[in-house]
C-alpha positions as a printed Julia matrix, in Angstrom:
690×3 Matrix{Float64}:
  42.37  128.08  -60.29
  40.31  131.23  -59.78
  37.94  130.73  -62.73
  34.57  129.35  -61.58
  33.43  126.09  -63.17
  29.81  126.89  -62.27
  28.35  130.37  -62.06
  24.74  131.08  -61.11
  23.37  134.59  -61.51
  19.95  135.91  -60.46
  18.34  132.47  -60.74
  14.58  132.43  -60.26
  12.27  129.43  -60.38
   8.48  129.72  -60.24
   5.65  127.2   -60.44
   1.96  127.72  -61.18
  -0.49  126.61  -58.49
  -4.13  127.02  -57.52
  -3.05  129.47  -54.82
  -1.11  131.56  -57.32
   2.43  131.81  -58.6
   4.89  129.98  -56.32
   8.31  131.63  -56.36
  10.43  128.79  -55.0
  13.8   130.39  -55.87
  14.32  134.15  -55.98
  17.59  135.64  -57.14
  20.1   132.93  -56.2
  23.68  133.58  -57.23
  27.04  131.98  -56.47
  30.38  130.98  -58.01
  31.79  127.49  -57.59
  35.55  127.05  -57.92
  37.33  123.79  -58.87
  38.17  121.54  -55.94
  36.08  123.53  -53.46
  32.86  122.61  -51.66
  29.91  124.97  -51.29
  27.53  124.11  -48.45
  23.91  125.2   -49.02
  21.83  125.23  -45.83
  18.38  126.32  -44.75
  15.05  125.05  -43.48
  12.69  122.87  -45.48
  11.12  124.91  -48.26
  13.97  127.4   -48.47
  14.68  126.5   -52.1
  17.86  124.44  -51.7
  16.81  121.38  -53.68
  14.92  123.38  -56.31
  18.13  125.3   -56.99
  20.06  122.06  -57.55
  17.33  120.65  -59.8
  17.4   123.86  -61.86
  21.15  123.46  -62.35
  20.63  119.84  -63.42
  17.72  120.71  -65.72
  15.43  118.29  -63.89
  12.52  120.62  -63.18
   9.11  119.9   -64.74
   8.04  121.67  -67.93
   5.62  123.81  -65.92
   8.51  125.47  -64.07
   9.55  128.95  -65.17
  13.34  129.34  -64.94
  15.07  132.66  -65.56
  18.53  134.01  -64.85
  21.85  132.49  -65.83
  23.58  129.17  -65.1
  26.94  128.81  -66.82
  29.01  125.61  -66.67
  32.6   126.14  -67.83
  31.37  129.13  -69.83
  28.34  127.35  -71.39
  24.88  128.72  -70.65
  22.51  126.01  -69.39
  19.27  127.97  -69.0
  17.15  127.41  -72.09
  18.88  124.22  -73.24
  16.65  121.38  -74.4
  16.26  118.23  -72.36
  18.27  116.36  -74.98
  21.15  118.8   -74.65
  21.0   118.62  -70.85
  21.05  114.81  -71.04
  24.52  115.09  -72.54
  25.64  117.18  -69.56
  23.96  115.27  -66.71
  26.12  112.38  -65.62
  29.07  113.7   -67.61
  30.0   117.27  -66.7
  27.66  117.31  -63.67
  27.26  114.33  -61.33
  24.28  114.11  -58.98
  23.96  112.24  -55.68
  20.35  112.07  -54.51
  19.02  111.71  -50.97
  17.45  108.27  -51.35
  19.85  105.85  -53.06
  17.33  102.99  -53.25
  14.85  104.91  -55.39
  17.7   106.34  -57.48
  18.99  102.91  -58.57
  17.09  100.61  -60.95
  16.22   97.46  -58.95
  16.16   95.07  -61.95
  19.75   95.75  -63.09
  23.0    94.97  -61.28
  25.01   97.9   -60.0
  27.74   96.97  -62.47
  25.36   97.21  -65.42
  24.16  100.61  -64.21
  27.72  101.9   -63.85
  28.63  100.57  -67.29
  25.56  102.24  -68.8
  26.45  105.57  -67.17
  29.89  105.43  -68.82
  28.87  104.15  -72.24
  26.19  106.84  -72.65
  28.84  109.57  -72.47
  32.04  107.82  -73.53
  33.23  105.77  -76.48
  34.27  102.83  -74.33
  33.89   99.09  -74.76
  31.82   97.05  -72.35
  34.77   95.05  -71.02
  36.79   98.19  -70.3
  33.75   99.9   -68.76
  33.2    96.84  -66.57
  36.78   97.01  -65.34
  36.35  100.72  -64.65
  33.17   99.92  -62.67
  35.17   97.56  -60.45
  37.78  100.29  -59.91
  35.06  102.79  -58.97
  33.46  100.44  -56.43
  36.88   99.85  -54.91
  37.54  103.6   -54.81
  34.35  104.27  -52.82
  35.18  101.52  -50.33
  32.92   98.61  -51.29
  34.65   95.37  -50.23
  35.25   92.63  -52.8
  34.24   94.9   -55.7
  34.83   92.28  -58.39
  32.11   90.12  -56.87
  29.77   92.9   -55.72
  29.7    94.48  -59.18
  27.32   91.64  -60.11
  24.98   92.31  -57.17
  21.59   94.05  -57.33
  20.79   97.22  -55.33
  18.61   95.38  -52.81
  21.63   93.26  -51.83
  23.42   96.35  -50.49
  22.85   98.23  -47.26
  21.76  101.88  -47.32
  25.32  103.12  -46.89
  26.65  100.8   -49.59
  23.92  101.94  -52.01
  24.93  105.53  -51.4
  28.53  104.56  -52.18
  27.31  103.12  -55.49
  25.57  106.44  -56.2
  28.82  108.3   -55.52
  30.68  105.9   -57.85
  28.09  106.59  -60.54
  28.35  110.35  -60.0
  32.14  110.35  -60.53
  32.23  107.67  -63.26
  32.89  110.23  -66.03
  35.15  112.58  -64.03
  32.62  115.44  -63.75
  33.62  119.02  -63.13
  30.74  119.52  -60.66
  29.18  117.1   -58.16
  25.84  118.05  -56.57
  25.03  116.13  -53.38
  21.43  116.71  -52.25
  21.12  115.63  -48.6
  23.31  112.55  -49.28
  23.52  111.5   -45.61
  20.05  112.38  -44.26
  18.65  108.84  -44.24
  21.84  107.21  -42.93
  23.11  106.3   -39.48
  25.84  108.55  -38.11
  28.53  105.88  -38.46
  27.58  105.34  -42.1
  27.3   109.1   -42.58
  30.93  109.5   -41.48
  31.99  106.88  -44.04
  30.01  108.55  -46.84
  31.46  111.99  -46.08
  34.97  110.53  -46.22
  34.15  108.85  -49.54
  32.86  112.17  -50.9
  36.15  113.83  -49.97
  38.05  111.06  -51.76
  35.81  111.46  -54.81
  36.39  115.21  -54.88
  40.15  114.79  -54.54
  40.31  112.05  -57.2
  38.29  113.97  -59.8
  39.2   117.54  -58.84
  35.51  118.36  -59.07
  33.75  121.2   -57.32
  31.02  120.04  -54.91
  27.66  121.55  -53.95
  26.62  120.0   -50.63
  22.95  120.61  -49.86
  22.12  119.76  -46.25
  20.26  120.9   -43.16
  23.04  119.59  -40.88
  25.36  122.42  -39.88
  27.81  119.91  -38.44
  28.22  118.32  -41.87
  28.75  121.77  -43.39
  31.41  122.6   -40.79
  33.34  119.45  -41.67
  33.2   119.41  -45.48
  32.45  122.9   -46.83
  34.85  125.65  -47.83
  32.1   128.22  -48.38
  28.51  128.42  -47.12
  25.33  129.82  -48.64
  22.38  130.22  -46.25
  18.93  130.32  -47.89
  15.6   131.54  -46.55
  12.28  131.93  -48.39
  13.87  131.09  -51.72
  16.83  133.47  -51.68
  20.33  133.7   -50.17
  20.45  135.68  -46.93
  24.13  135.15  -46.05
  27.26  133.81  -47.75
  30.75  133.5   -46.34
  33.79  131.24  -46.03
  32.94  128.47  -43.59
  35.22  129.68  -40.76
  33.92  133.23  -41.07
  30.27  132.21  -41.09
  30.47  130.02  -37.99
  32.66  132.46  -36.05
  30.87  135.71  -36.91
  27.43  135.3   -38.52
  25.86  138.63  -39.49
  22.3   137.61  -40.38
  19.85  136.95  -37.5
  18.51  133.85  -39.28
  21.99  132.3   -39.4
  22.54  133.19  -35.75
  19.25  131.45  -34.93
  20.19  128.29  -36.83
  23.55  128.03  -35.07
  21.98  128.62  -31.65
  19.37  125.92  -32.19
  21.86  123.09  -32.78
  22.64  120.79  -29.83
  26.34  119.93  -29.62
  27.79  116.57  -28.67
  30.96  118.25  -27.35
  29.19  120.56  -24.88
  29.27  119.56  -21.22
  27.02  122.36  -19.95
  23.3   121.65  -20.33
  21.48  124.84  -21.22
  18.33  125.57  -23.19
  18.59  125.66  -26.95
  17.62  128.84  -28.77
  14.69  128.13  -31.1
  13.76  130.34  -34.03
  10.12  131.31  -33.35
   7.4   130.94  -35.94
   7.52  129.22  -39.32
   8.87  130.16  -42.76
   6.36  132.09  -44.87
   4.4   130.4   -47.65
   6.01  131.15  -51.04
   2.63  132.35  -52.33
   2.18  134.84  -49.5
   5.51  136.49  -48.72
   5.26  139.4   -46.28
   6.34  142.88  -47.4
   9.95  143.68  -46.7
  12.31  141.09  -45.27
  10.66  137.61  -45.26
  12.37  136.85  -41.95
  11.06  139.97  -40.2
   7.98  138.28  -38.63
  10.31  135.79  -36.89
  13.21  138.15  -36.19
  13.56  139.43  -32.59
  15.55  142.51  -33.69
  13.4   143.59  -36.66
  12.75  147.32  -37.03
  10.34  149.31  -39.19
  12.83  149.44  -42.09
  12.79  145.62  -42.21
   9.09  145.63  -43.11
   9.17  148.18  -45.91
  11.69  146.77  -48.42
  13.47  143.46  -48.78
  17.16  144.04  -48.0
  19.63  143.11  -50.75
  22.56  140.76  -50.27
  25.48  143.17  -49.75
  29.12  142.79  -48.63
  29.83  142.94  -44.92
  32.26  145.83  -44.31
  35.79  144.62  -43.66
  34.97  140.97  -44.37
  36.25  139.59  -47.66
  33.75  137.26  -49.32
  31.12  137.73  -46.58
  27.69  139.04  -47.62
  24.43  139.35  -45.69
  20.88  140.52  -46.38
  19.97  142.47  -43.25
  19.58  146.18  -42.55
  21.2   145.69  -39.12
  24.24  143.69  -40.23
  26.61  146.47  -39.22
  25.26  146.46  -35.66
  25.7   142.7   -35.06
  28.83  141.76  -33.11
  29.32  138.22  -31.77
  25.65  137.4   -32.19
  24.51  140.46  -30.25
  23.35  144.03  -30.86
  24.42  146.55  -28.24
  25.56  143.75  -25.96
  22.16  142.04  -26.01
  22.01  138.68  -27.82
  19.9   138.6   -30.97
  18.18  135.45  -29.7
  17.88  135.37  -25.92
  18.32  132.01  -24.2
  14.86  131.0   -22.92
  14.21  130.38  -19.23
  13.07  126.9   -18.23
  11.37  125.94  -14.95
  13.49  124.57  -12.12
  13.36  120.8   -11.6
  12.65  118.76   -8.47
  14.79  119.3    -5.39
  15.69  115.61   -5.25
  16.69  115.51   -8.92
  20.26  114.56   -8.03
  19.31  111.72   -5.66
  18.46  108.97   -8.08
  18.02  106.16   -5.56
  15.45  108.2    -3.61
  13.07  108.28   -6.55
  10.71  105.42   -7.47
  11.27  103.43  -10.64
   8.68  104.05  -13.37
  10.15  101.44  -15.72
  12.22   98.36  -14.97
  13.2    95.92  -17.7
  15.21   92.81  -16.82
  16.71   90.31  -19.28
  14.25   91.23  -22.05
  14.37   88.91  -25.04
  12.45   88.94  -28.33
  12.86   86.73  -31.4
  11.06   86.47  -34.73
  10.79   83.41  -36.97
  12.57   83.6   -40.31
  10.25   82.03  -42.86
  10.78   80.88  -46.44
   8.48   79.75  -49.22
   5.38   81.13  -50.93
   2.86   78.29  -51.0
   4.34   76.21  -48.21
   5.87   78.37  -45.51
   8.6    76.84  -43.41
  10.84   78.2   -40.7
  14.49   78.39  -41.74
  15.93   80.42  -38.87
  15.36   82.86  -36.03
  15.93   86.61  -35.89
  17.27   87.55  -32.47
  15.99   91.13  -32.29
  16.49   91.78  -28.56
  18.76   89.73  -26.33
  19.09   90.13  -22.54
  18.32   93.87  -22.32
  18.13   95.64  -18.94
  16.69   99.16  -18.54
  15.87  101.22  -15.46
  14.2   104.66  -15.41
  13.38  106.65  -12.25
  10.82  109.41  -11.78
  11.83  112.67  -13.46
  14.65  110.99  -15.36
  15.43  110.66  -19.07
  17.1   107.54  -20.45
  18.47  107.83  -23.98
  18.47  104.6   -25.99
  20.82  104.94  -28.97
  22.27  102.8   -31.72
  22.27  102.21  -35.46
  19.25  101.15  -37.48
  18.52   97.48  -36.89
  20.04   97.38  -33.42
  16.69   96.6   -31.73
  15.66  100.0   -30.33
  12.17  100.03  -31.83
  11.54   96.36  -30.98
  12.42   97.13  -27.37
   9.94  100.02  -27.37
   7.17   97.9   -28.83
   7.73   95.14  -26.27
   7.45   97.72  -23.48
   4.39   99.42  -24.97
   2.61   96.13  -25.66
   2.0    95.57  -21.92
   1.89   91.81  -22.45
   4.13   89.13  -20.9
   7.38   89.25  -22.89
   8.91   86.25  -24.61
  11.72   86.39  -22.08
  12.52   88.52  -19.03
  10.32   90.91  -17.05
   8.83   94.37  -17.64
   7.55   96.53  -14.77
   5.7    99.8   -15.42
   5.04  102.06  -12.43
   5.8    99.14  -10.12
   3.42   96.71  -11.87
   4.74   93.58  -13.56
   2.94   93.35  -16.92
   2.86   89.55  -16.56
   0.42   89.95  -13.66
  -2.16   91.91  -15.68
  -5.47   90.11  -16.12
  -7.83   91.23  -18.84
  -8.27   94.38  -20.88
  -9.33   96.5   -17.9
  -5.99   95.99  -16.15
  -4.08   96.74  -19.34
  -6.14   99.89  -20.01
  -5.55  101.15  -16.47
  -1.78  100.65  -16.72
  -1.63  102.11  -20.22
  -2.57  105.49  -18.76
   0.84  105.45  -17.06
   2.82  105.03  -20.29
   2.24  106.9   -23.56
   4.21  107.27  -26.79
   5.17  110.13  -29.11
   5.97  109.0   -32.65
   8.63  110.12  -35.1
   6.37  111.47  -37.86
   3.93  114.0   -36.41
   1.76  114.1   -39.53
   1.5   110.34  -39.85
   0.63  110.0   -36.16
  -2.38  112.36  -36.33
  -5.66  111.54  -38.09
  -6.01  114.24  -40.79
  -9.82  113.91  -40.71
 -10.09  114.83  -37.02
  -9.79  118.27  -35.49
  -7.15  118.87  -32.84
  -9.92  118.99  -30.23
 -11.15  115.55  -31.27
  -7.59  114.18  -31.29
  -7.02  115.34  -27.71
 -10.47  114.24  -26.59
 -10.07  110.66  -27.84
  -7.65  109.41  -25.12
  -9.77  111.1   -22.43
 -12.91  109.3   -23.64
 -10.97  106.02  -23.72
  -9.93  106.65  -20.11
 -13.59  107.0   -19.06
 -14.06  110.78  -19.06
 -17.74  111.47  -19.78
 -18.27  115.04  -18.53
 -18.07  117.28  -21.62
 -17.2   120.37  -19.62
 -14.37  118.57  -17.85
 -13.08  117.21  -21.15
 -13.18  120.66  -22.81
 -11.3   122.19  -19.88
  -8.63  119.49  -20.04
  -8.21  119.95  -23.81
  -7.64  123.69  -23.32
  -5.13  122.91  -20.55
  -3.24  120.54  -22.84
  -3.08  123.07  -25.66
  -1.73  125.75  -23.34
   0.68  123.27  -21.73
   2.45  122.6   -25.04
   2.47  126.24  -26.1
  -0.47  126.24  -28.55
  -3.45  128.56  -28.67
  -6.56  126.84  -27.2
  -8.62  128.79  -29.74
  -7.19  126.57  -32.47
  -8.74  123.29  -31.28
 -11.24  123.36  -34.17
  -8.47  123.28  -36.78
  -7.24  120.18  -38.59
  -3.6   118.94  -38.38
  -2.86  120.15  -41.93
  -3.32  123.74  -40.72
  -0.32  123.43  -38.37
   3.42  123.38  -39.02
   5.56  120.3   -38.39
   6.72  121.5   -34.99
   3.17  122.4   -33.95
   1.92  118.97  -35.03
   4.57  117.35  -32.85
   3.39  119.51  -29.96
  -0.14  118.2   -30.59
   1.24  114.66  -30.45
   2.91  115.45  -27.13
  -0.32  116.98  -25.79
  -2.23  113.84  -26.75
   0.34  111.69  -24.95
  -0.04  113.86  -21.82
  -3.84  113.69  -21.79
  -4.08  110.84  -19.26
  -1.33  112.27  -17.01
   1.19  109.44  -17.58
   4.33  108.96  -15.53
   6.42  107.78  -18.51
   6.61  109.04  -22.09
   8.24  106.87  -24.74
   9.7   109.21  -27.37
  10.54  107.43  -30.63
  12.82  109.77  -32.62
  10.5   112.7   -31.76
  12.57  115.42  -33.46
  14.35  113.62  -36.32
  11.71  114.73  -38.86
  11.92  118.41  -37.83
  14.11  121.28  -38.98
  16.8   122.21  -36.48
  15.1   125.54  -35.69
  11.85  123.72  -34.85
  13.66  120.87  -33.12
  15.11  123.26  -30.56
  11.64  124.44  -29.49
  10.33  120.87  -29.1
  13.38  119.81  -27.05
  12.97  122.85  -24.79
   9.28  121.97  -24.41
  10.1   118.4   -23.38
  12.59  119.67  -20.81
  10.08  122.16  -19.4
   7.3   119.56  -19.19
   9.57  117.13  -17.43
  10.47  119.7   -14.79
   6.92  120.93  -14.33
   5.19  117.52  -14.22
   7.93  115.21  -12.96
   7.74  113.11  -16.14
  10.12  110.32  -17.07
  11.26  109.82  -20.66
  12.53  106.85  -22.62
  14.12  108.81  -25.47
  15.06  106.77  -28.55
  17.33  108.48  -31.07
  20.27  107.93  -33.37
  21.5   111.52  -32.93
  23.8   111.56  -29.92
  23.92  115.37  -29.91
  20.21  115.42  -29.06
  20.64  112.63  -26.49
  23.49  114.49  -24.82
  21.27  117.53  -24.5
  18.14  115.87  -23.06
  19.18  112.65  -21.32
  20.37  111.97  -17.78
  21.48  108.44  -18.55
  22.19  106.63  -21.8
  22.16  103.03  -23.0
  24.03  102.17  -26.21
  22.53   99.26  -28.17
  24.2    97.06  -30.77
  22.56   94.1   -32.48
  19.97   93.52  -29.77
  22.26   94.01  -26.77
  23.23   96.91  -24.52
  26.98   97.36  -24.94
  27.44  100.39  -22.68
  25.28  102.27  -20.18
  25.63  104.87  -17.47
  25.21  108.56  -16.68
  25.47  110.84  -19.71
  28.52  112.61  -18.3
  30.33  109.28  -17.8
  29.47  107.71  -21.16
  30.1   110.86  -23.21
  33.11  111.97  -21.18
  34.75  108.54  -20.99
  33.33  106.18  -23.63
  34.67  102.7   -22.99
  33.19  100.35  -25.58
  34.76  100.7   -29.08
  31.29  100.97  -30.62
  30.37  103.91  -28.37
  33.66  105.59  -29.24
  32.88  105.21  -32.95
  29.34  106.59  -32.51
  30.54  109.65  -30.62
  33.36  110.38  -33.05
  30.94  110.17  -36.0
  28.62  112.93  -34.72
  29.53  116.13  -36.6
  30.19  119.25  -34.53
  28.94  122.62  -35.86
  32.37  124.22  -35.49
  34.86  124.09  -38.39
  37.91  124.43  -36.12
  36.81  121.57  -33.87
  35.55  119.39  -36.71
  38.83  119.53  -38.63
  40.94  118.53  -35.62
  38.75  115.7   -34.29
  40.02  112.14  -34.51
  37.26  110.09  -36.13
  36.8   106.35  -35.68
  35.35  105.16  -39.0
  33.82  101.7   -38.84
  34.21   99.33  -41.75
  31.68   96.71  -42.79
  28.01   96.28  -41.98
  26.03   94.89  -39.07
  26.29   91.09  -38.87
  23.17   89.0   -39.38
  20.73   89.06  -36.43
  19.97   85.39  -37.15
  23.39   84.4   -35.8
  23.17   83.65  -32.08
  26.58   82.02  -31.75
  28.68   82.93  -28.7
  31.13   85.77  -29.01
  31.14   89.53  -29.45
  28.83   90.61  -32.29
  30.96   93.72  -32.84
  34.16   91.74  -33.5
  34.06   92.04  -37.3
  33.88   95.87  -37.17
  35.88   96.51  -34.0
  38.94   98.79  -34.35
  40.27   97.56  -31.01
  40.22   93.92  -32.17
  42.79   94.72  -34.86
  45.31   95.56  -32.12
  44.72   92.4   -30.06
  46.77   89.23  -30.04
  45.45   86.03  -31.6
  44.68   84.64  -28.14
  42.72   87.75  -27.16
  40.77   87.73  -30.44
  39.84   84.1   -29.85
  38.26   85.13  -26.57
  36.22   87.82  -28.39
  35.12   85.22  -30.95
  34.11   82.53  -28.47
  32.87   84.33  -25.35
  29.98   86.82  -25.26
  31.07   89.8   -23.1
  28.83   90.68  -20.17
  27.64   94.21  -19.39
  29.58   94.9   -16.2
  31.47   97.57  -14.27
  35.15   97.03  -15.03
  37.78   96.44  -12.39
  39.43   99.61  -11.16
  36.44  101.86  -11.9
  36.08  104.78   -9.52
  33.07  105.31   -7.27
  31.84  107.99   -9.67
  31.78  105.38  -12.44
  30.04  102.68  -10.37
  27.0   102.77  -12.67
  29.07  102.97  -15.84
  29.05   99.55  -17.46
  30.26   98.22  -20.79
  30.27   94.88  -22.6
  33.87   94.57  -23.8
  36.46   92.07  -22.59
  39.35   94.5   -22.93
  37.91   97.87  -21.86
């Protein structure tokens, strides 16, 4: 069919504010065809979600919406909330980012599915209940007849998102809007959800709007792409065309900033400098001009319209220099030049010659599982970390990866605590933490190990200036000379690429990437030898993420730092790490050099993780063989012998009954397998049959 089911024309959305009129969406237009998926991408604040909320009629009464939104020929702009209530959930299905807050906790998922159908259909409760079971089965929830009676809190995050998808397709909508449906999920669960979305689209024949910041997701699921910046589209094209030949500098910058899991060569990422403009203070001309390395005078006089790219069917771009851009370059010079990074140590390749800054042996941590309100009693034990070994040398980065709940954060906290662990040993900079006596010893060793948190805003005191934030660790370390402290603060600001003149500003005056740089500067204040990085870029836009990752690489090479880098995104780990340890349910299941683990993954869990990472290349993404895991993590309270991955293991399904009994009764050790080459001597995995 060539008739659009959803057409948006010149859509504008504005909000009143104390700072003036906020134009969140400015002139958005697109056509959505049946059975096709439109990917909408852009940085935070670009207007993606506001556009979807305008289509759904979910904006507040204070919002001013103009333009046209037609659904199967019916105009939606100007309809009352009552009229839109008859369309939402029926003709248009919505999948929100956070499934837990989108489901009512006091009703079973079956009751909520039944309600969604009975509101829009003349259907009896018994028939609706049977349909709810069919929907749960369609989206891959095991034992749907039993789980239909469960409450939302009894499901994992991925399962709750499946319920949301079932609810969105319950009435066979013509349009499904998915607003960042995989952002809060692990990559293995993300792969499952994306497959379920494809099944839902094929079963209903609906058109899909996929709003996401992940270009890898767009490459895998979208047919067409709309790139937004400062509230308006700046480029649209079929997905293959956009990734192969982008014609807008902003799109080129986004693609260059993405680390790729399939890239062997380690080279600097290409960050997009600066920050998006405030919607109340848009610059004259092209909003991207202040950040664009190829902007000319014409870019600053008038905002360029979205016009067709000559010779490219369906490809439009809003740039006065579109005709000059060929393969991401103008006149042979790349639009965004690859930044230069300092050269590392001469002995960087000789790992054994460098001292160990962190050594963890047989680390173990458990938590009591308590029950009761008035009288508390212990009913079990949560085995959070079990027999973990880690080793980091000077100037080296170890990536610690795994799904949520695997024990990564608990391992970090045990290391950072600098107290004798429940089991095993921890050595920092050659000092066993069990030998520390008193607060003075702990304070002295703590200068050697610092942490950078995931949320840069939550990690900084909003009531303190940046200067005070950077001064605090120096005072704690015994620095009393004000002149010396002020000099060090200026050094730290310059070291992380910030203007020392801005030390009197508060964190709220900085962008997300700049706040993370402040957090890194604070961690570097005492000149540590090891930085623990807990998901340091997961809260940042990809354009900002690239600059922070380049900064970490430069600092490591300049200062000889070591990093313990915790992340669930293996694309980032591949880019920054020298070695990697894969964690599953409290245990390391595979470890070794990045090239060995990524080039020859041995454990079935590692293979599934790597296959689940989306690649920002439509041609590659469509031909990849994905290992989709079924089921959820087993309970961490179960410490019985055997492989904890057995219930989800694709390899186990191919084994004989005798071999499976070994997996069930014998816990595999993390060892180098027989027949491994000398190059793989440090490549270990915990699988009996790999």
